[in-house]
Steps between C-alpha positions, in 0.01 A plus 500: 500500500140601461551544127663159454210322676236713316652428154544134583139473595396698190700257280346200676144643433590576146600144441163378633304756291703421188432131538133546537479752210698285252345157565276455801459597862610235750210265576616194694374171372272316719674195647210272398562588136867375497391142431255605216781711332745214517260236399457701165869561472603137509837606623767232497832473693780715355269690273546882499205696662464873496275712703472845333434771779552239767386723795593330826654195329257243627431340166872476406583329824209264462622404155856424616402314810208293380617430134886539525475749217751771432277794615565862396300792638517837343399796721536885455364622837797515726327420830342188343837392347658523847223281633562250216866484595409432859264223392785360288737488792245326720393257231845358479463398132777559250237497217354839594623821326340842554591794281425868573413588147246621249333178375485637150890498494532138596573242221239229537627280203605219747168490695301176517217668706415865541265613772361849548229722647471806288221750423331450161635819344865405582449144385342620163734790432842364591522149649316313227746617238799419727371144553433452129855615415695325767340174610598168339237270355327300776565751770204525743364827609276533813306817544344566837167672484506654148492355146759588240286678237551360156613156627279203566568318828568126491330464828325722758462415862231661704330236711263728695332826411702693770839345391744699289540373138838345418583471130751264327641588160754298298733667248 
């Protein structure tokens, strides 16, 4: 029994480390930034919204409940995915989908809005190419905190010096 618990815990820790290593560590979005993000996103009802590396699922639930968007969260860290599923149940919205998956293996071709928090190296080395390959023209990309190197943002939101920058890009 000890070995089963030990290896289960080891697997769970592995998923957390792998998620942090491949894209970004989990850093929860500040609640006060939700309105800024969605003001830039201009999300409309029934549009398809993706949160890549969705962490605790708060942004996905917000999109579904406040904009009636079909909201999809991709998360690789197993404990965070379980938390997302719990949030989905309590949210009571049929527009919320969470996937326990590597975000780089998700097809984004139907996305209207893609939101993410990623570290600059991961954005530059992998995510930018994926977005260029898969997103349809007119798709909106929201990057929380870091720019996409090589792209020019349509708009940047940083009202105060202590605020985190939010970048809007349009494909």
